[in-house]
Every structure is written in C-alpha cells, then in structure tokens.
C-alpha positions as CSV (number, residue, x, y, z in Angstrom):
1,X,6.3,-34.1,20.3
2,X,5.1,-30.5,19.2
3,X,1.7,-30.2,17.5
4,X,2.6,-29.1,13.5
5,X,0.6,-27.3,11.2
6,X,-0.4,-30.1,9.3
7,X,-1.7,-31.6,12.7
8,X,-3.1,-28.4,13.4
9,X,-4.8,-28.1,10.2
10,X,-6.6,-31.5,10.6
11,X,-8.3,-30.6,13.5
12,X,-9.0,-27.1,13.8
13,X,-10.4,-24.6,10.9
14,X,-9.1,-20.7,11.5
15,X,-10.8,-17.4,9.9
16,X,-7.9,-15.1,9.7
17,X,-10.3,-11.8,9.5
18,X,-12.4,-13.1,13.2
19,X,-9.3,-14.9,15.0
20,X,-11.8,-17.8,15.8
21,X,-10.9,-21.2,15.4
22,X,-13.6,-23.9,14.9
23,X,-13.5,-28.0,15.2
24,X,-13.2,-29.8,11.8
25,X,-13.8,-33.1,13.9
26,X,-15.5,-34.4,17.0
27,X,-13.3,-34.1,19.9
28,X,-16.2,-34.6,22.8
29,X,-19.3,-34.5,23.6
30,X,-19.1,-30.5,24.1
31,X,-16.7,-30.1,21.0
32,X,-18.6,-30.8,17.8
33,X,-17.6,-30.4,14.0
34,X,-18.3,-26.9,13.5
35,X,-18.2,-25.5,16.9
36,X,-15.9,-22.8,18.3
37,X,-12.7,-24.3,19.8
38,X,-11.1,-22.8,22.8
39,X,-11.9,-21.2,26.3
40,X,-10.9,-18.3,28.2
41,X,-8.0,-19.2,31.0
42,X,-7.7,-17.2,34.2
43,X,-5.6,-14.3,32.2
44,X,-8.4,-14.1,29.8
45,X,-6.0,-15.5,27.1
46,X,-8.1,-18.3,24.9
47,X,-6.7,-22.0,25.5
48,X,-7.5,-24.8,22.8
49,X,-6.8,-28.3,24.2
50,X,-5.3,-31.0,21.2
51,X,-4.4,-34.5,22.4
52,X,-4.0,-33.2,26.0
53,X,-2.3,-30.4,25.8
54,X,-3.3,-26.8,26.1
55,X,-2.3,-24.5,23.5
56,X,-2.7,-20.7,23.6
57,X,-5.0,-19.6,20.4
58,X,-2.7,-16.8,19.3
59,X,0.2,-19.5,19.1
60,X,-2.0,-21.8,17.2
61,X,-3.2,-18.8,14.7
62,X,0.3,-18.3,14.3
63,X,1.4,-21.6,13.7
64,X,-1.5,-22.2,11.2
65,X,-0.6,-19.3,9.3
66,X,3.2,-19.3,9.2
67,X,3.8,-22.9,9.4
68,X,5.9,-22.4,12.2
69,X,6.0,-21.3,16.0
70,X,6.9,-17.7,16.8
71,X,10.3,-17.2,18.1
72,X,9.2,-15.0,21.0
73,X,5.7,-13.9,22.9
74,X,3.3,-12.8,20.9
75,X,1.4,-9.3,21.3
76,X,-1.6,-8.1,19.9
77,X,-2.2,-4.7,18.8
78,X,-5.4,-4.8,19.9
79,X,-6.1,-4.6,24.1
80,X,-8.2,-7.7,24.0
81,X,-6.3,-10.6,25.2
82,X,-8.4,-13.1,23.3
83,X,-8.6,-11.3,20.0
84,X,-6.4,-13.5,18.0
85,X,-6.5,-12.2,14.6
86,X,-3.4,-12.8,12.8
87,X,-3.2,-9.4,11.2
88,X,-2.6,-8.2,14.9
89,X,-0.3,-10.3,16.1
90,X,3.4,-9.6,16.2
91,X,6.6,-11.3,18.0
92,X,7.6,-9.3,20.8
93,X,10.4,-9.2,23.6
94,X,9.4,-9.4,27.2
95,X,10.5,-5.6,27.4
96,X,8.3,-4.6,24.6
97,X,5.3,-6.5,26.2
98,X,6.0,-4.8,29.5
99,X,6.7,-1.4,28.1
100,X,3.3,-1.6,26.2
101,X,1.5,-2.5,29.5
102,X,-1.4,-0.4,31.3
103,X,-0.3,1.1,34.8
104,X,-2.2,-1.4,37.2
105,X,-5.7,-0.4,38.1
106,X,-5.0,-0.3,41.7
107,X,-2.0,2.1,41.5
108,X,-1.6,4.8,43.6
109,X,0.6,6.5,41.5
110,X,-1.1,6.3,38.5
111,X,2.6,5.9,37.0
112,X,4.3,2.5,36.2
113,X,7.5,2.0,38.4
114,X,6.2,4.5,41.1
115,X,5.0,2.9,44.2
116,X,4.2,4.3,47.8
117,X,6.1,2.8,50.6
118,X,4.1,3.0,53.6
119,X,6.9,2.0,56.0
120,X,9.2,5.0,54.6
121,X,6.5,7.3,54.2
122,X,8.1,7.8,50.5
123,X,7.7,7.2,46.7
124,X,9.6,4.4,45.7
125,X,10.5,4.6,41.9
126,X,12.3,1.4,39.6
127,X,12.3,0.4,36.3
128,X,12.9,-2.8,34.8
129,X,15.3,-3.1,32.0
130,X,16.5,-6.8,30.2
131,X,13.9,-8.4,32.9
132,X,16.2,-6.8,35.5
133,X,14.7,-4.2,38.1
134,X,16.9,-1.1,38.6
135,X,15.7,0.6,41.7
136,X,16.0,4.7,41.3
137,X,15.4,5.9,44.8
138,X,12.7,7.3,47.2
139,X,11.1,10.5,47.0
140,X,8.8,12.5,49.4
141,X,6.7,14.3,46.8
142,X,5.0,12.2,44.2
143,X,5.8,14.6,41.1
144,X,9.3,14.2,41.4
145,X,8.9,10.4,41.8
146,X,7.3,10.7,38.5
147,X,9.8,13.2,37.1
148,X,12.4,10.9,37.8
149,X,10.6,7.7,36.4
150,X,10.2,9.7,33.4
151,X,14.5,10.6,33.6
152,X,14.7,6.9,33.7
153,X,12.8,6.0,30.8
154,X,15.0,8.3,29.3
155,X,18.0,6.9,30.0
156,X,17.4,3.1,29.5
157,X,15.5,4.0,26.3
158,X,12.4,2.2,27.6
C-alpha cells in the first residue's frame, strides 16, 4: 500500500524553505519528535524510512506539497542531491536528466560521450537518445571526436 499525503503529514513536518523533514512522532530511540528525518544513501540522496520502507526525501516533498507522487523522476535546480526544497524540484524525463548531468570526473576527454579506446588507439563517440545509445564513430584526433559529438547533439536535439 502506497503512503498517502495524509499518512505522511501524520508522521513528518516539512519545511518548504529548507527542504528538511522533521519527525512529528517518536519512531525509535534515534528518531524522536522534532529531530531531522532521513539519512544520505550511497548516491548522496536523502532517504527517509516510513513503516519499514525507504522513500527519497524529494519524492516525499512532492507528495507532501502536491498530494500526489511525481509522474516522472525529480530533478533539483541545485547541484546538491540532498537539497529537497520544493521550489527547486521539477519533474524531468530520463533524457533531460542525462543531458543536464555533468561530465564524469574521471573522463579523459572532458566531454560526455567521448571516450578513449586503448585497444583501438582512437576516441570513440556515442550519444544516448530516448534511452538508446547511438554509436557515432571513432577518431584518431580528440578535437575531431569532440566536433562529431557536438554535431550529434545538434542532429538529435540533445
């Protein structure tokens, strides 16, 4: 059975300005009335356990304010994954989330979708469109690979 807005409001208080949830009831020895609810998971999102089930705090914020679950994934205008202020949250498709993501810190090229293939000694270019990877090609020169990635982004309206 899905948690309802009424059930949520019975156990948690939500501050829209800070994005912080606080307990309205004593849940355990560690979770008392007035205490901040939730803990960060491995991906640094805040999870809150209610009736033995983990919920992302941003989803609970949406439910708390709008009375329904989001129809798609939630993204924050803030780069901080644990920032759950309702004014910064918006519904986004997987594609929108992928397009707004940053380049991986370990990226050799510094460009999304451009990776070095040691086995071929070339730069491989790909792009994801509607959750499908499209292989663009391989290039000896990194600048050519970057240009092809940009062309692909324009072609596929990335």
